[in-house]
C-alpha positions in Angstrom: -13.0 -17.7 4.1 -14.5 -14.6 2.6 -12.3 -12.4 4.9 -9.2 -14.3 3.8 -9.9 -13.7 0.1 -10.5 -10.0 0.7 -7.3 -9.8 2.7 -5.4 -11.6 0.0 -6.7 -9.3 -2.7 -5.8 -6.3 -0.5 -2.2 -7.5 0.1 -1.7 -8.3 -3.6 -2.9 -4.8 -4.5 -0.4 -3.3 -2.1 2.4 -5.5 -3.5 1.8 -4.6 -7.1 1.3 -0.9 -6.3 4.7 -0.9 -4.5 6.4 -2.8 -7.2 5.3 -0.3 -9.9 7.2 2.5 -8.2 10.7 3.5 -9.2 13.2 5.3 -7.1 14.0 8.8 -8.6 17.0 10.7 -7.6 18.0 14.2 -8.5 19.7 17.5 -7.8 18.0 20.8 -7.4 20.1 23.8 -8.4 19.5 27.5 -8.9 20.1 29.5 -12.1 23.8 29.6 -11.4 23.8 25.8 -11.0 24.5 26.0 -7.3 22.8 23.2 -5.2 19.7 24.3 -3.2 19.4 22.6 0.2 16.1 22.1 2.0 13.9 22.4 -1.1 10.6 20.5 -1.1 10.1 18.0 -3.9 6.5 16.7 -4.3 5.2 13.9 -6.5 1.9 14.8 -8.2 -0.8 13.6 -8.0 0.0 11.5 -4.9 1.3 14.4 -2.7 4.2 12.4 -1.4 7.2 14.5 -0.8 10.8 14.8 0.4 13.3 17.5 1.0 16.7 18.0 -0.6 19.8 17.5 1.6 22.6 20.0 2.3 24.0 19.2 -1.2 20.7 19.8 -3.0 20.2 16.0 -3.7 16.9 14.2 -3.2 15.5 10.6 -3.5 11.8 9.7 -3.8 9.7 6.9 -5.2 7.3 7.7 -8.1 5.3 5.8 -10.6 5.5 6.3 -14.4 3.5 9.3 -15.4 3.9 11.1 -12.0 5.3 14.6 -12.1 7.8 16.1 -9.6 7.3 19.6 -8.4 
């Protein structure tokens, strides 16, 4: 019974942590507003990251208060 309660709490924590994230999309450009492909976009402080596609677009999940670099 104790292990079931611990497992339930863990699963609920994961569920709520996932639910609090929002999908962020964007476009990375240079100073001339041309798209930049293959640029790394990282969420701080989690360290999760993604890379822009050939058109400079990216999609990543982040929580309120996170910063993209």
